[in-house]
LUMKOLBA-786882 format. One line per 2 residues: number of its first residue (from 1); their letters; for each residue y, x, z of N, C-alpha, C, CB. Coordinates in Angstrom, 2 decimals, always signed. Glycine has a CB too. Layout:
<drentors>
NUM	a	Y,X,Z,Y,X,Z,Y,X,Z,Y,X,Z | ...
</drentors>
This chain:
<drentors>
1	mq	-1.56,+25.10,-9.63,-1.88,+25.62,-8.31,-2.42,+24.51,-7.43,-0.64,+26.27,-7.66 | -3.54,+24.76,-6.77,-4.14,+23.79,-5.88,-3.44,+23.80,-4.52,-5.65,+24.06,-5.72
3	ve	-3.12,+22.63,-4.02,-2.49,+22.49,-2.71,-3.41,+21.64,-1.85,-1.06,+21.86,-2.82 | -3.73,+22.13,-0.67,-4.60,+21.40,+0.24,-3.86,+20.18,+0.80,-5.09,+22.32,+1.39
5	ta	-4.48,+19.01,+0.68,-3.84,+17.80,+1.19,-4.69,+17.09,+2.24,-3.55,+16.85,+0.04 | -5.76,+17.71,+2.65,-6.62,+17.08,+3.67,-6.12,+17.40,+5.07,-8.07,+17.55,+3.51
7	tk	-6.27,+16.45,+5.97,-5.97,+16.69,+7.38,-6.96,+17.71,+7.93,-6.02,+15.37,+8.20 | -6.47,+18.71,+8.64,-7.35,+19.77,+9.14,-8.37,+19.26,+10.13,-6.53,+20.87,+9.77
9	qq	-7.92,+18.44,+11.06,-8.82,+17.90,+12.08,-8.21,+16.64,+12.67,-9.10,+18.94,+13.18 | -9.07,+15.79,+13.21,-8.61,+14.60,+13.90,-8.52,+14.90,+15.39,-9.55,+13.39,+13.62
11	pq	-7.48,+14.42,+16.06,-7.33,+14.71,+17.49,-8.39,+14.01,+18.32,-5.94,+14.29,+17.98 | -8.81,+14.65,+19.38,-9.85,+14.10,+20.25,-9.29,+13.66,+21.61,-10.95,+15.12,+20.45
13	qa	-8.41,+14.45,+22.17,-7.84,+14.15,+23.49,-6.61,+13.25,+23.36,-7.49,+15.45,+24.22 | -6.29,+12.54,+24.43,-5.17,+11.61,+24.41,-3.85,+12.30,+24.06,-5.05,+10.90,+25.75
15	ra	-3.62,+13.46,+24.65,-2.38,+14.17,+24.37,-2.31,+14.60,+22.91,-2.24,+15.39,+25.28 | -3.42,+15.06,+22.39,-3.47,+15.46,+20.98,-3.25,+14.26,+20.07,-4.81,+16.14,+20.66
17	qd	-3.80,+13.13,+20.44,-3.61,+11.92,+19.65,-2.15,+11.50,+19.64,-4.47,+10.79,+20.19 | -1.48,+11.66,+20.78,-0.05,+11.33,+20.85,+0.75,+12.24,+19.91,+0.46,+11.48,+22.30
19	tf	+0.40,+13.53,+19.89,+1.10,+14.47,+19.00,+0.85,+14.11,+17.55,+0.64,+15.90,+19.28 | -0.38,+13.79,+17.22,-0.77,+13.42,+15.86,+0.04,+12.21,+15.39,-2.28,+13.13,+15.79
21	el	+0.10,+11.19,+16.24,+0.82,+9.98,+15.88,+2.32,+10.22,+15.80,+0.53,+8.88,+16.89 | +2.84,+11.10,+16.66,+4.26,+11.43,+16.63,+4.63,+12.09,+15.31,+4.62,+12.34,+17.80
23	il	+3.79,+12.97,+14.84,+4.03,+13.64,+13.56,+4.10,+12.62,+12.43,+2.92,+14.68,+13.26 | +3.14,+11.72,+12.40,+3.10,+10.72,+11.33,+4.28,+9.77,+11.40,+1.80,+9.94,+11.40
25	dt	+4.59,+9.29,+12.60,+5.70,+8.36,+12.76,+7.01,+9.02,+12.37,+5.76,+7.86,+14.21 | +7.21,+10.25,+12.81,+8.44,+10.97,+12.49,+8.56,+11.22,+10.99,+8.50,+12.29,+13.25
27	ag	+7.49,+11.66,+10.37,+7.52,+11.94,+8.93,+7.79,+10.67,+8.14,+6.19,+12.56,+8.48 | +7.19,+9.55,+8.56,+7.42,+8.30,+7.86,+8.87,+7.88,+7.89,+6.57,+7.22,+8.45
29	hl	+9.49,+7.95,+9.06,+10.89,+7.57,+9.17,+11.80,+8.54,+8.42,+11.30,+7.50,+10.64 | +11.48,+9.84,+8.47,+12.29,+10.82,+7.74,+12.19,+10.62,+6.23,+11.85,+12.24,+8.10
31	lg	+11.03,+10.21,+5.76,+10.85,+9.99,+4.33,+11.84,+8.94,+3.83,+9.41,+9.55,+4.02 | +12.02,+7.89,+4.62,+12.99,+6.87,+4.24,+14.42,+7.34,+4.35,+12.80,+5.66,+5.09
33	ev	+14.68,+8.32,+5.22,+16.04,+8.81,+5.43,+16.46,+9.86,+4.41,+16.16,+9.38,+6.83 | +15.58,+10.85,+4.18,+15.99,+12.01,+3.38,+15.30,+12.09,+2.03,+15.72,+13.28,+4.15
35	gl	+14.24,+11.31,+1.82,+13.55,+11.35,+0.53,+12.44,+12.39,+0.49,+14.53,+11.62,-0.58 | +11.64,+12.29,-0.54,+10.46,+13.15,-0.66,+10.82,+14.62,-0.81,+9.63,+12.71,-1.84
37	er	+11.80,+14.95,-1.63,+12.12,+16.34,-1.91,+12.62,+17.07,-0.66,+13.16,+16.42,-3.01 | +13.42,+16.43,+0.14,+14.02,+17.08,+1.32,+13.10,+17.05,+2.53,+15.34,+16.42,+1.68
39	ls	+12.08,+16.20,+2.49,+11.15,+16.16,+3.61,+10.40,+17.48,+3.70,+10.15,+14.98,+3.45 | +10.30,+18.02,+4.90,+9.59,+19.30,+5.11,+8.93,+19.29,+6.48,+10.57,+20.51,+4.97
41	tn	+7.96,+20.15,+6.65,+7.29,+20.25,+7.95,+8.27,+20.76,+9.01,+6.06,+21.18,+7.86 | +9.17,+21.65,+8.64,+10.15,+22.15,+9.60,+11.07,+21.03,+10.07,+10.98,+23.28,+8.98
43	lv	+11.47,+20.16,+9.14,+12.33,+19.04,+9.50,+11.59,+18.07,+10.42,+12.81,+18.31,+8.23 | +10.32,+17.83,+10.13,+9.51,+16.96,+10.99,+9.42,+17.54,+12.39,+8.10,+16.76,+10.40
45	cr	+9.18,+18.86,+12.48,+9.08,+19.51,+13.78,+10.38,+19.41,+14.57,+8.70,+20.98,+13.61 | +11.49,+19.64,+13.91,+12.78,+19.57,+14.60,+13.04,+18.16,+15.12,+13.91,+20.01,+13.68
47	ra	+12.80,+17.17,+14.29,+13.06,+15.79,+14.69,+12.11,+15.34,+15.81,+12.93,+14.86,+13.49 | +10.86,+15.79,+15.73,+9.86,+15.37,+16.72,+9.88,+16.21,+17.99,+8.48,+15.44,+16.10
49	gl	+10.61,+17.34,+17.95,+10.63,+18.23,+19.11,+9.33,+18.99,+19.29,+10.92,+17.44,+20.36 | +8.71,+19.36,+18.17,+7.43,+20.08,+18.21,+7.60,+21.47,+17.63,+6.35,+19.31,+17.43
51	sp	+6.72,+22.37,+18.03,+6.68,+23.69,+17.42,+5.86,+23.60,+16.13,+6.07,+24.74,+18.40 | +6.14,+24.44,+15.13,+5.35,+24.42,+13.89,+3.85,+24.55,+14.12,+5.79,+25.53,+12.99
53	pa	+3.37,+25.43,+15.04,+1.92,+25.51,+15.25,+1.30,+24.18,+15.68,+1.62,+26.56,+16.29 | +2.07,+23.38,+16.43,+1.54,+22.08,+16.87,+1.29,+21.16,+15.68,+2.51,+21.41,+17.85
55	ly	+2.18,+21.24,+14.68,+1.99,+20.43,+13.47,+0.88,+21.00,+12.60,+3.31,+20.35,+12.67 | +0.91,+22.33,+12.39,-0.07,+22.95,+11.48,-1.50,+22.91,+12.02,+0.33,+24.39,+11.22
57	ry	-1.64,+22.59,+13.28,-2.98,+22.40,+13.83,-3.70,+21.26,+13.11,-2.92,+22.13,+15.33 | -2.91,+20.28,+12.65,-3.49,+19.10,+12.01,-3.19,+19.01,+10.52,-2.98,+17.86,+12.69
59	fp	-2.00,+19.44,+10.11,-1.59,+19.26,+8.72,-1.15,+20.60,+8.12,-0.45,+18.23,+8.62 | -1.73,+21.00,+6.97,-1.35,+22.28,+6.37,+0.01,+22.24,+5.69,-2.39,+22.69,+5.37
61	nk	+0.49,+21.05,+5.34,+1.77,+20.92,+4.62,+2.21,+19.46,+4.65,+1.65,+21.44,+3.15 | +3.36,+19.18,+4.07,+3.88,+17.81,+4.10,+3.04,+16.87,+3.25,+5.33,+17.79,+3.60
63	ya	+2.35,+17.40,+2.25,+1.55,+16.53,+1.39,+0.32,+15.99,+2.13,+1.11,+17.29,+0.13 | -0.19,+16.76,+3.06,-1.30,+16.27,+3.88,-0.82,+15.15,+4.81,-1.90,+17.43,+4.71
65	il	+0.41,+15.28,+5.30,+0.98,+14.20,+6.12,+1.14,+12.94,+5.28,+2.34,+14.63,+6.72 | +1.65,+13.11,+4.06,+1.83,+11.96,+3.17,+0.51,+11.30,+2.83,+2.55,+12.39,+1.90
67	re	-0.53,+12.11,+2.65,-1.85,+11.53,+2.34,-2.35,+10.69,+3.52,-2.86,+12.65,+2.01 | -2.19,+11.20,+4.72,-2.63,+10.44,+5.89,-1.84,+9.13,+6.02,-2.47,+11.28,+7.17
69	lg	-0.53,+9.21,+5.82,+0.30,+8.01,+5.87,-0.11,+7.03,+4.78,+1.78,+8.37,+5.73 | -0.28,+7.53,+3.56,-0.64,+6.66,+2.45,-2.00,+6.02,+2.64,-0.63,+7.43,+1.17
71	dr	-2.93,+6.80,+3.15,-4.27,+6.27,+3.38,-4.24,+5.14,+4.40,-5.22,+7.39,+3.84 | -3.46,+5.33,+5.45,-3.37,+4.30,+6.49,-2.70,+3.03,+5.97,-2.59,+4.84,+7.69
73	lm	-1.60,+3.20,+5.25,-0.87,+2.03,+4.76,-1.71,+1.25,+3.76,+0.45,+2.45,+4.13 | -2.32,+1.94,+2.83,-3.13,+1.24,+1.83,-4.35,+0.59,+2.45,-3.56,+2.19,+0.74
75	ar	-4.92,+1.22,+3.47,-6.07,+0.62,+4.16,-5.67,-0.71,+4.80,-6.63,+1.58,+5.22 | -4.49,-0.76,+5.39,-4.03,-2.01,+6.01,-3.74,-3.07,+4.96,-2.78,-1.75,+6.87
77	qd	-3.09,-2.66,+3.88,-2.82,-3.60,+2.79,-4.13,-4.11,+2.18,-1.94,-2.94,+1.71 | -5.02,-3.19,+1.89,-6.30,-3.55,+1.27,-7.09,-4.51,+2.16,-7.13,-2.30,+0.98
79	qa	-7.09,-4.27,+3.46,-7.85,-5.13,+4.36,-7.29,-6.55,+4.37,-7.84,-4.56,+5.78 | -5.97,-6.66,+4.26,-5.36,-7.99,+4.19,-5.83,-8.73,+2.95,-3.82,-7.88,+4.19
81	vl	-5.92,-8.02,+1.83,-6.39,-8.64,+0.59,-7.86,-9.03,+0.70,-6.18,-7.69,-0.61 | -8.68,-8.14,+1.24,-10.11,-8.42,+1.38,-10.35,-9.60,+2.31,-10.85,-7.18,+1.89
83	dw	-9.61,-9.67,+3.40,-9.73,-10.80,+4.33,-9.34,-12.09,+3.63,-8.86,-10.58,+5.58 | -8.28,-12.03,+2.85,-7.80,-13.20,+2.10,-8.85,-13.70,+1.12,-6.50,-12.86,+1.34
85	ie	-9.50,-12.77,+0.42,-10.57,-13.16,-0.51,-11.72,-13.79,+0.26,-11.06,-11.92,-1.31 | -12.11,-13.16,+1.37,-13.23,-13.66,+2.17,-12.96,-15.06,+2.70,-13.51,-12.70,+3.33
87	eg	-11.71,-15.34,+2.99,-11.34,-16.64,+3.54,-11.12,-17.69,+2.45,-10.08,-16.51,+4.38 | -11.39,-17.33,+1.19,-11.29,-18.29,+0.10,-9.94,-18.34,-0.57,-11.61,-19.63,+0.60
89	gl	-9.18,-17.27,-0.46,-7.84,-17.26,-1.03,-7.78,-17.47,-2.52,-7.19,-15.99,-0.70 | -8.86,-17.18,-3.23,-8.86,-17.32,-4.69,-9.63,-18.56,-5.14,-9.46,-16.09,-5.33
91	aa	-9.96,-19.44,-4.21,-10.72,-20.63,-4.57,-9.95,-21.49,-5.57,-11.07,-21.45,-3.32 | -10.68,-22.09,-6.50,-10.04,-22.95,-7.48,-9.46,-24.17,-6.79,-11.05,-23.38,-8.57
93	gp	-8.40,-24.71,-7.37,-7.76,-25.88,-6.79,-6.48,-26.17,-7.54,-7.48,-25.68,-5.28 | -5.67,-27.07,-7.02,-4.40,-27.41,-7.67,-3.49,-26.18,-7.80,-3.67,-28.52,-6.89
95	fe	-2.68,-26.19,-8.81,-1.77,-25.07,-9.09,-0.93,-24.72,-7.87,-0.85,-25.42,-10.27 | -0.30,-25.71,-7.27,+0.59,-25.44,-6.14,-0.17,-24.88,-4.94,+1.33,-26.71,-5.75
97	gr	-1.42,-25.32,-4.77,-2.21,-24.79,-3.67,-2.53,-23.33,-3.85,-3.48,-25.57,-3.53 | -2.83,-22.92,-5.08,-3.11,-21.52,-5.35,-1.86,-20.67,-5.23,-3.72,-21.35,-6.74
99	va	-0.74,-21.23,-5.64,+0.53,-20.52,-5.48,+0.81,-20.28,-3.99,+1.69,-21.32,-6.13 | +0.60,-21.31,-3.18,+0.84,-21.18,-1.74,-0.08,-20.14,-1.12,+0.65,-22.52,-1.05
101	si	-1.32,-20.06,-1.59,-2.28,-19.09,-1.07,-1.83,-17.66,-1.38,-3.67,-19.35,-1.65 | -1.45,-17.42,-2.62,-0.97,-16.08,-3.00,+0.33,-15.76,-2.30,-0.80,-15.99,-4.52
103	lr	+1.18,-16.75,-2.11,+2.44,-16.54,-1.40,+2.19,-16.08,+0.03,+3.28,-17.84,-1.39 | +1.21,-16.67,+0.71,+0.89,-16.24,+2.08,+0.43,-14.79,+2.09,-0.20,-17.14,+2.69
105	lq	-0.40,-14.42,+1.12,-0.87,-13.03,+1.05,+0.29,-12.09,+0.78,-1.94,-12.88,-0.03 | +1.14,-12.47,-0.17,+2.27,-11.62,-0.52,+3.15,-11.36,+0.70,+3.10,-12.27,-1.64
107	kq	+3.44,-12.39,+1.46,+4.29,-12.22,+2.64,+3.60,-11.37,+3.70,+4.66,-13.59,+3.21 | +2.29,-11.54,+3.84,+1.55,-10.75,+4.83,+1.57,-9.27,+4.48,+0.10,-11.25,+4.94
109	vn	+1.32,-8.95,+3.22,+1.33,-7.55,+2.79,+2.73,-6.97,+2.90,+0.81,-7.43,+1.34 | +3.73,-7.77,+2.58,+5.12,-7.30,+2.74,+5.41,-6.98,+4.20,+6.10,-8.36,+2.23
111	di	+4.95,-7.83,+5.10,+5.19,-7.60,+6.53,+4.46,-6.34,+7.01,+4.73,-8.81,+7.35 | +3.23,-6.15,+6.56,+2.47,-4.95,+6.91,+3.24,-3.70,+6.47,+1.06,-4.97,+6.26
113	tr	+3.75,-3.74,+5.25,+4.47,-2.60,+4.71,+5.79,-2.39,+5.43,+4.72,-2.78,+3.22 | +6.50,-3.46,+5.70,+7.80,-3.38,+6.37,+7.69,-2.72,+7.75,+8.41,-4.78,+6.51
115	qf	+6.62,-2.99,+8.45,+6.43,-2.49,+9.81,+5.86,-1.07,+9.86,+5.53,-3.42,+10.57 | +5.47,-0.55,+8.72,+4.85,+0.77,+8.69,+5.92,+1.86,+8.58,+3.86,+0.88,+7.51
117	pg	+5.80,+2.96,+9.32,+6.81,+4.03,+9.24,+6.95,+4.57,+7.82,+6.43,+5.18,+10.19 | +8.15,+4.48,+7.27,+8.37,+4.93,+5.90,+8.16,+3.85,+4.88,+7.49,+6.07,+5.60
119	ni	+7.49,+2.77,+5.26,+7.16,+1.60,+4.42,+7.07,+1.90,+2.92,+8.18,+0.53,+4.65 | +7.95,+1.32,+2.13,+7.83,+1.41,+0.67,+7.96,+2.85,+0.17,+8.88,+0.54,+0.01
121	yv	+8.62,+3.70,+0.94,+8.83,+5.08,+0.52,+7.53,+5.88,+0.57,+9.89,+5.75,+1.39 | +6.60,+5.48,+1.42,+5.29,+6.11,+1.44,+4.56,+5.82,+0.13,+4.45,+5.63,+2.64
123	lr	+4.61,+4.58,-0.32,+3.96,+4.22,-1.59,+4.61,+4.94,-2.76,+4.01,+2.70,-1.81 | +5.91,+5.08,-2.72,+6.61,+5.79,-3.80,+6.21,+7.26,-3.82,+8.13,+5.66,-3.64
125	al	+6.02,+7.83,-2.65,+5.59,+9.23,-2.58,+4.22,+9.40,-3.22,+5.56,+9.71,-1.11 | +3.33,+8.44,-3.01,+2.00,+8.53,-3.63,+2.09,+8.47,-5.14,+1.10,+7.41,-3.11
127	ra	+3.08,+7.76,-5.65,+3.27,+7.72,-7.10,+3.89,+9.02,-7.62,+4.16,+6.53,-7.48 | +4.76,+9.60,-6.82,+5.53,+10.75,-7.29,+4.76,+12.06,-7.21,+6.79,+10.88,-6.49
129	vp	+3.76,+12.14,-6.33,+3.04,+13.40,-6.12,+1.69,+13.34,-6.85,+2.83,+13.67,-4.59 | +1.53,+14.10,-7.93,+0.28,+14.02,-8.72,-0.97,+14.27,-7.90,+0.34,+15.00,-9.85
131	ml	-0.91,+15.18,-6.93,-2.11,+15.53,-6.17,-2.56,+14.41,-5.23,-1.86,+16.79,-5.37 | -1.71,+13.39,-5.06,-2.07,+12.25,-4.22,-2.43,+11.01,-5.06,-0.93,+11.92,-3.27
133	rd	-2.40,+11.18,-6.37,-2.63,+10.04,-7.27,-4.01,+9.43,-7.06,-2.48,+10.48,-8.72 | -5.02,+10.27,-6.78,-6.39,+9.76,-6.62,-6.50,+8.77,-5.48,-7.35,+10.91,-6.40
135	lr	-5.72,+8.97,-4.44,-5.75,+8.07,-3.29,-5.28,+6.68,-3.69,-4.88,+8.62,-2.15 | -4.17,+6.63,-4.38,-3.62,+5.34,-4.81,-4.52,+4.67,-5.84,-2.21,+5.53,-5.40
137	ma	-5.04,+5.44,-6.78,-5.86,+4.87,-7.84,-7.17,+4.31,-7.30,-6.15,+5.92,-8.90 | -7.77,+5.01,-6.34,-9.03,+4.54,-5.77,-8.83,+3.22,-5.04,-9.62,+5.60,-4.80
139	ss	-7.75,+3.10,-4.31,-7.44,+1.85,-3.60,-7.20,+0.73,-4.60,-6.22,+2.03,-2.69 | -6.40,+1.00,-5.61,-6.06,-0.01,-6.60,-7.29,-0.50,-7.35,-5.04,+0.53,-7.58
141	em	-8.17,+0.41,-7.72,-9.38,+0.04,-8.46,-10.33,-0.78,-7.58,-10.09,+1.30,-8.99 | -10.47,-0.40,-6.34,-11.37,-1.13,-5.44,-10.90,-2.56,-5.26,-11.45,-0.42,-4.09
143	va	-9.61,-2.74,-4.99,-9.07,-4.08,-4.79,-9.19,-4.90,-6.07,-7.61,-4.00,-4.34 | -8.90,-4.29,-7.21,-8.98,-5.01,-8.49,-10.40,-5.51,-8.75,-8.52,-4.10,-9.64
145	ek	-11.39,-4.69,-8.45,-12.78,-5.10,-8.65,-13.16,-6.26,-7.74,-13.72,-3.92,-8.42 | -12.71,-6.22,-6.49,-13.00,-7.31,-5.56,-12.34,-8.61,-6.02,-12.53,-6.94,-4.14
147	ia	-11.10,-8.52,-6.48,-10.40,-9.70,-6.96,-11.09,-10.26,-8.20,-8.93,-9.37,-7.28 | -11.46,-9.40,-9.13,-12.13,-9.83,-10.36,-13.44,-10.54,-10.04,-12.39,-8.64,-11.28
149	da	-14.22,-9.98,-9.15,-15.51,-10.58,-8.80,-15.32,-11.95,-8.15,-16.30,-9.65,-7.85 | -14.27,-12.07,-7.33,-14.01,-13.37,-6.69,-13.58,-14.41,-7.71,-12.93,-13.22,-5.60
151	ii	-12.78,-13.99,-8.68,-12.34,-14.93,-9.72,-13.52,-15.38,-10.57,-11.26,-14.28,-10.61 | -14.41,-14.46,-10.89,-15.62,-14.80,-11.65,-16.48,-15.78,-10.87,-16.42,-13.53,-12.00
153	an	-16.61,-15.53,-9.56,-17.41,-16.41,-8.71,-16.84,-17.83,-8.68,-17.49,-15.86,-7.29 | -15.53,-17.95,-8.92,-14.89,-19.26,-8.94,-14.94,-19.91,-10.32,-13.47,-19.14,-8.49
155	gh	-15.65,-19.26,-11.27,-15.88,-19.90,-12.55,-15.02,-19.47,-13.71,-15.72,-21.31,-12.39 | -14.19,-18.42,-13.54,-13.37,-17.96,-14.66,-14.27,-17.37,-15.73,-12.32,-16.91,-14.19
157	ta	-13.93,-17.63,-16.99,-14.81,-17.23,-18.10,-14.43,-15.90,-18.74,-14.79,-18.30,-19.15 | -13.31,-15.31,-18.35,-12.94,-14.01,-18.92,-13.91,-12.94,-18.45,-11.48,-13.62,-18.54
159	sr	-14.01,-11.85,-19.21,-14.93,-10.77,-18.85,-14.46,-10.06,-17.59,-15.07,-9.77,-20.02 | -15.40,-9.42,-16.92,-15.06,-8.69,-15.69,-14.06,-7.58,-15.99,-16.32,-8.11,-15.04
161	er	-14.26,-6.88,-17.09,-13.34,-5.79,-17.46,-11.93,-6.32,-17.67,-13.83,-5.09,-18.74 | -11.84,-7.47,-18.34,-10.52,-8.07,-18.57,-9.87,-8.48,-17.26,-10.65,-9.29,-19.50
163	li	-10.65,-9.04,-16.36,-10.10,-9.49,-15.08,-9.70,-8.33,-14.19,-11.11,-10.37,-14.37 | -10.44,-7.25,-14.24,-10.05,-6.06,-13.47,-8.70,-5.54,-13.95,-11.13,-4.95,-13.59
165	gs	-8.53,-5.50,-15.27,-7.24,-5.08,-15.82,-6.11,-5.99,-15.39,-7.32,-5.03,-17.34 | -6.37,-7.30,-15.38,-5.36,-8.26,-14.96,-5.06,-8.12,-13.47,-5.81,-9.68,-15.27
167	ar	-6.08,-7.85,-12.68,-5.86,-7.67,-11.25,-4.99,-6.44,-10.98,-7.20,-7.54,-10.52 | -5.24,-5.38,-11.74,-4.39,-4.20,-11.60,-2.94,-4.53,-11.97,-4.92,-3.05,-12.49
169	lt	-2.77,-5.29,-13.03,-1.44,-5.65,-13.51,-0.71,-6.54,-12.52,-1.54,-6.35,-14.85 | -1.38,-7.56,-12.01,-0.73,-8.48,-11.08,-0.43,-7.81,-9.74,-1.60,-9.71,-10.86
171	te	-1.26,-6.84,-9.36,-0.99,-6.09,-8.14,+0.29,-5.27,-8.28,-2.17,-5.17,-7.79 | +0.47,-4.65,-9.44,+1.69,-3.89,-9.69,+2.91,-4.81,-9.67,+1.60,-3.15,-11.03
173	la	+2.74,-6.02,-10.20,+3.84,-6.99,-10.18,+4.20,-7.34,-8.74,+3.45,-8.27,-10.95 | +3.19,-7.54,-7.91,+3.44,-7.86,-6.50,+4.14,-6.71,-5.79,+2.12,-8.19,-5.78
175	ys	+3.78,-5.47,-6.13,+4.44,-4.32,-5.52,+5.90,-4.23,-5.95,+3.71,-3.04,-5.89 | +6.18,-4.56,-7.20,+7.57,-4.55,-7.66,+8.40,-5.58,-6.90,+7.64,-4.84,-9.18
177	am	+7.81,-6.74,-6.67,+8.50,-7.77,-5.88,+8.71,-7.28,-4.45,+7.71,-9.09,-5.88 | +7.73,-6.57,-3.91,+7.85,-6.02,-2.56,+9.03,-5.07,-2.47,+6.55,-5.31,-2.16
179	em	+9.21,-4.24,-3.45,+10.33,-3.31,-3.45,+11.66,-4.05,-3.41,+10.27,-2.40,-4.69 | +11.77,-5.13,-4.19,+13.00,-5.92,-4.18,+13.25,-6.50,-2.79,+12.93,-7.04,-5.23
181	vl	+12.20,-7.04,-2.19,+12.34,-7.69,-0.88,+12.73,-6.68,+0.19,+11.04,-8.39,-0.49 | +12.08,-5.51,+0.20,+12.31,-4.53,+1.25,+13.61,-3.75,+1.06,+11.15,-3.58,+1.32
183	ee	+13.98,-3.50,-0.18,+15.15,-2.67,-0.44,+16.44,-3.47,-0.60,+14.92,-1.85,-1.67 | +16.32,-4.76,-0.86,+17.50,-5.60,-1.07,+17.42,-6.82,-0.15,+17.62,-6.04,-2.56
185	pg	+17.65,-6.61,+1.16,+17.51,-7.70,+2.12,+18.43,-8.88,+1.88,+17.75,-7.19,+3.49 | +19.46,-8.68,+1.07,+20.38,-9.78,+0.77,+19.80,-10.80,-0.20,+21.65,-9.24,+0.21
187	rd	+18.73,-10.45,-0.86,+18.10,-11.37,-1.81,+17.23,-12.40,-1.08,+17.25,-10.59,-2.85 | +16.93,-13.48,-1.77,+16.09,-14.53,-1.21,+14.63,-14.11,-1.31,+16.34,-15.89,-1.94
189	ah	+14.08,-13.56,-0.23,+12.72,-13.03,-0.25,+11.69,-14.12,-0.54,+12.40,-12.36,+1.09 | +11.90,-15.30,+0.04,+10.94,-16.39,-0.19,+10.90,-16.78,-1.66,+11.30,-17.62,+0.67
191	qi	+12.06,-16.85,-2.29,+12.10,-17.23,-3.70,+11.45,-16.17,-4.58,+13.54,-17.46,-4.15 | +11.70,-14.90,-4.27,+11.09,-13.81,-5.04,+9.57,-13.89,-4.95,+11.58,-12.44,-4.54
193	ct	+9.05,-14.05,-3.75,+7.60,-14.11,-3.56,+7.00,-15.35,-4.20,+7.25,-14.07,-2.08 | +7.73,-16.47,-4.14,+7.26,-17.70,-4.76,+7.18,-17.55,-6.28,+8.17,-18.88,-4.39
195	dv	+8.21,-16.97,-6.87,+8.23,-16.79,-8.32,+7.08,-15.88,-8.77,+9.58,-16.19,-8.76 | +6.86,-14.80,-8.04,+5.78,-13.88,-8.39,+4.43,-14.58,-8.26,+5.82,-12.63,-7.49
197	sk	+4.26,-15.36,-7.21,+2.99,-16.08,-7.01,+2.73,-17.05,-8.16,+3.01,-16.84,-5.68 | +3.76,-17.73,-8.63,+3.62,-18.64,-9.77,+3.25,-17.87,-11.04,+4.92,-19.44,-9.99
199	mi	+3.86,-16.71,-11.23,+3.54,-15.89,-12.39,+2.07,-15.48,-12.38,+4.43,-14.64,-12.43 | +1.57,-15.10,-11.21,+0.19,-14.63,-11.10,-0.79,-15.77,-11.39,-0.07,-14.04,-9.71
201	vt	-0.56,-16.94,-10.79,-1.46,-18.07,-11.03,-1.42,-18.48,-12.50,-1.08,-19.27,-10.14 | -0.24,-18.53,-13.08,-0.11,-18.89,-14.50,-0.83,-17.89,-15.39,+1.36,-18.97,-14.90
203	hy	-0.73,-16.62,-15.05,-1.39,-15.59,-15.84,-2.89,-15.82,-15.88,-1.08,-14.22,-15.28 | -3.51,-16.04,-14.74,-4.95,-16.23,-14.71,-5.37,-17.54,-15.37,-5.46,-16.19,-13.28
205	dq	-4.53,-18.56,-15.27,-4.84,-19.84,-15.92,-4.87,-19.70,-17.43,-3.81,-20.90,-15.52 | -4.03,-18.81,-17.97,-3.93,-18.65,-19.41,-4.78,-17.50,-19.95,-2.49,-18.43,-19.78
207	ls	-5.46,-16.81,-19.06,-6.19,-15.61,-19.45,-7.51,-15.97,-20.13,-6.46,-14.71,-18.23 | -7.81,-15.27,-21.20,-9.11,-15.39,-21.88,-9.44,-14.05,-22.51,-9.09,-16.54,-22.96
209	d	-10.68,-13.89,-22.96,-11.08,-12.62,-23.59,-10.33,-12.42,-24.89,-12.60,-12.60,-23.85
</drentors>
């Protein structure tokens, strides 16, 4: 069965924009509280103090809300990676310097995610809902291609296809570390991010066709 996941319309007036943002903010926080299965448009309306028609004006169902949240979060994460590449984050240099560069990116993306309503639970929802898979995959593929091209520009001899696959793999590793940092605040976040950064640099150093 096909389920519509597109936002019906974007708000134009200030009051409408406030309502739109309230829906997203409320849904994001509820996702972290009650989980994907229990999240519903009725629950969002009750928590936000809105009538159902006010929500349905913009979103046909909870999956459309999740798509909007996921699109926003991934756009912010992706932009951080693209800015990092543009600023020379993948430039060749000493091992420790490259580790420090990836560590800065890892912490920045973690902070972006931490501050976003629903944070890591939004990303988990994109994994759990098949109809939203295309959103996550398109973002992941785009970032992987940009990373691969930057590594090639820095003189790596592995094939572009191989590097794209590695970029996808190392991105997933970084996300796993993010989950540990965000869900287990008692752990040493700096050490986790440092270890992951070392793994990523070592992987590319040892990579060949």
